[in-house]
N, C-alpha and C positions, 0 to 999 in steps of 0.2 A: 694127153691125159696128165693130170697133175697128181702129186702125191700129197696126201693129207695126214697130218699127225692127229691121232685120236687121243683125246684127253682121258685120263684115267677116270673111272666111274666114281671114285671117292672125291674128286674135285679138290684134292690136296688136304682133306681132313684125315686126321690120324684115326687108328682103329678105336682108340678110347673115345674120341669125339663121336664117332659113328655109333658106338654102343650107348653113349649118353643120349644121343638123339633118339635112339630106338626105345630107351627107357622112358623118355619123356613122351614119345608118341604112344606107347602102350598105356601109360598113365592117363593121357588125354582120352584115349578110346575107352578105358575103364571108367573114367569120370562120367561118361554118358549113361552108364547103367548102374553105377554104384554111388552110394552116398559118400559124403566126405569122411565120415567115421569108418566106413568099410574101406575106403581108399587108404586111410591111415593104417588100418590093420594089415592090409595087403603090403603097404610100403614097409612096415616093420618086418614082415616075413621075408620079403625080398631082400631087405638090408641084411638080415641075419643069414639067409640060406642061399641066395643066388650066387653062383660061382663067379660072376662077372661084376667086379666092383664098379666100373664105370656105368654099366646098365642100372645098377642099384642107385647110384648117385643121380642119374637122370630121372628115374622114377620118383625118387624122394624129392628132388628139386621141384618137379611139377606139383606134387601133392602139397608141399609147403607153400608154393605160390598160390595154389587154389585156396588154401586156408587163409592166407593173407588177404586175398581178394574177397572172400566171404566175410571176414571180420571187418574189412573196410566198408563193404556194401551195407552190412548190418549196423554199422556205427559203433562197433566194439573196439575199434582201433583209432587212436588219435592220429589225425591226418598229418601232423608234423613229424611223427616218429614211426609211421607205418613202415614195417620191415626193417627198423633200425636205421633208417636214413632220415636225414633232415633236409 
């Protein structure tokens, strides 16, 4: 019988990384049932009131990405400067 080393469940990610991923995942789930305006309101509340900064950063990052995507799809963003990138 051989001995096997079990990899940690976090796969080397820090606690802050995992909290950011959780925030993004929750925002993704919320995006399925909320409008972009409602997501913005929820992101503002989470930013102000959530005790975990990394979670709030992840949630807000997803919402900002969804906004940029919507602006790009609707033609309200110049494709050469979308998201501040050239």
